[in-house]
N, C-alpha and C positions, 0 to 999 in steps of 0.2 A: 914362417912361424912353425916351430917343431911341435910334435904331438904333446910332449910333456908341458910345454908352456901353455898350449891350448887348453889342456885338461885342468891345469892349475888355475888359469883364468876363469874357466867355466865354473869350477867349484866356488871360487871367490865371488863371482858375479851372482850365483845363486844365493849365497849367504848375504850379499849386499842387498838383493831384492827383499829378502825376508827381514833384514835389519832396517830397511827403509821405513817400515811401519813405526817401530819405536822411535827412530830418529825423527820422523815427522811429528811425533807427539812432544818431543823435547826441544827441537831446534826453534829459534825465533822465526816468525813468518817472514821477516825481512830478507832472509837468505834466499827466498823463492821469488822475490819481486823481479819484474822485468828490469833488465840491466843490473840485476843482483849477482851474487856470487855464483849460484848454480847456473843461472841462465848464461852468464859470461863463460863459465866453465864448459857448457855445452857447445858454444860457438868455437871456443879454443880447441876442444876435442875434435869437433868435426873438421875444422881447417887443418889441424895437425894430422888427422887421419887421412885427409886428402893428399897432403904432402907425403906422408909415409907410404900411402898406396902407390904413388907415382915413383917412389924411390926404391921400392922392393924389387929384387931381381926375379923375374918370372918370364915365361914364354907367352903369357897371356897379356900382352901390352894393351890391347884395345879394351879388354875387360878392366884393366887397371885405370885407364883413362875414363871409361864409362862410370866406374865406381867412384872415382875421385870427383867427377863432375856432379854425381848425385850427392856426395857429401857436401860439396860447396853449395849446391842448391838448398840442402837442408839448413846449412849455416845461415844462408841469406833469409830463409823462412824464419829461423829463430830470431833474426834481427827484424822480423816483420817487414821485410823489404825496405828497411831504412827508417821505418816509422818510430823505432825505439829512440832515435835521435831527436824526436820532436814531441816530448811530453807536453801535455796541455793542462794536466791536473794531477792531483795525488789523492788517493783514497785509502781506506783501511788495508786493502790487499795489494797496494802498490800504485805505480804511476799509471795514468790514463793517457793514451796516445790518440792522435787524430785517426779517424776511421779511414778505411781505404777509399771510400767515396770522396772524402774531403782531402785526401793526400794529393798534394800538387804534382808529385812525380809518378802518379799511378799509371799514366799512359806510357811513360818510359819503362816502368816496371813490367807492365803487360807485354810491351813490345820485346823487351829483353827476354822474358819468360818464353814467349813463342819461339824465338830464335834458339835459345838455350835448350829448351826441351826438344825442339825439332832436331838439333844436333845430337842430343842424347839418343833419341829414337833411331836416327840414322846409324849411329855407331853401334847401337844394340843390334839392329837388324843386319847390318852389313858386316860387322867385324867380330862381335862377341861370340865365342864358341859355345852357344847355348847347349847344343847336344853333348858336347864334351863335359860341360859343367853338370848337366843332368845325369849323365852316365857315371860320373865320378862319385867318390864317397862324399856324402853330404854331412855338414856340421850340425847334426840333429840336436846335440846338446846346446849349441849356440841358439838354434831356433827355439828350443824349449825355454831358455832364459829370456829371449826376446818376447815370446808370447806371455810369459809370466810378468815381465816388466810392463807390457802393454795392459794386462789385466789390472795391475796395481795402479798404473797411470790412469786408467779409466775410473777406478774407484776414487782416486784422489781428485780427478777433474770434476767429478760430480759430488764430491764431499760425502760420499757414502760412509757411514759408520764413525768417521772421525771429525766431521765438520769441514767447513769451507777452508779455513786458514790452514789447518794441519793437512787437509786434502791437497792444497796447493803445493805444499812442501813435498808430499808424497808423489804428486804428479811430476814435479821437476826432478826429483831424485831418480825416479824410474826412467824418465826421458834420458837422463845422463847415462844410466846403466845401459839402456837400449842402444844409445849411440856408440858407446865403447864396444858393446857386444857385436854390433853391426860391423864395425871396423875389424874386429877379431875374425868374424866370419869371412869378410872380404880377404883378409890376409891368409886365412885357411885355404880359400880357393886359389890364391896365387902360389901356394906351395905345389910345385909340379909333382911331388910324390903322391898327391891325393888323386892323380888322374892317370 
């Protein structure tokens, strides 16, 4: 990712975070339901980001693998480890799913997570050039957008100022912005010119 594309994206993302508040007030709450448009877009963005991360040419291959694994893990979390495929009820703010305690595949999920996260930690410690990353130029603007998106996400999640329904939309919109910005930050690190 070149510097011009990065800067253009950051400006757009900052505007998107700010516009997420009025959008949350006018969009129908259905867009923020589990298995809804925004939630599904988040999963698609995360999985597409993982593929893109693996396809970009960089000398930091292990960082790319680690980052892609993290994006896939977040996509699986967005799918509630598969629980989104088992709705049991529907209420005002969307579908209700089985709890993790009642989820019949929970042991499989936990076993998978132990192995998957262990592999991620091994790759991080053994192969990812942490010192090189920390000594290189940091995507401060991307971090600022992510922090702002997290703050708006928190406001939305707790329904502060705009209520629970609009807050749910605000939360999901800012999660989407956060995920895209996270991918942009990862691509920034894969640009060998930044180190």
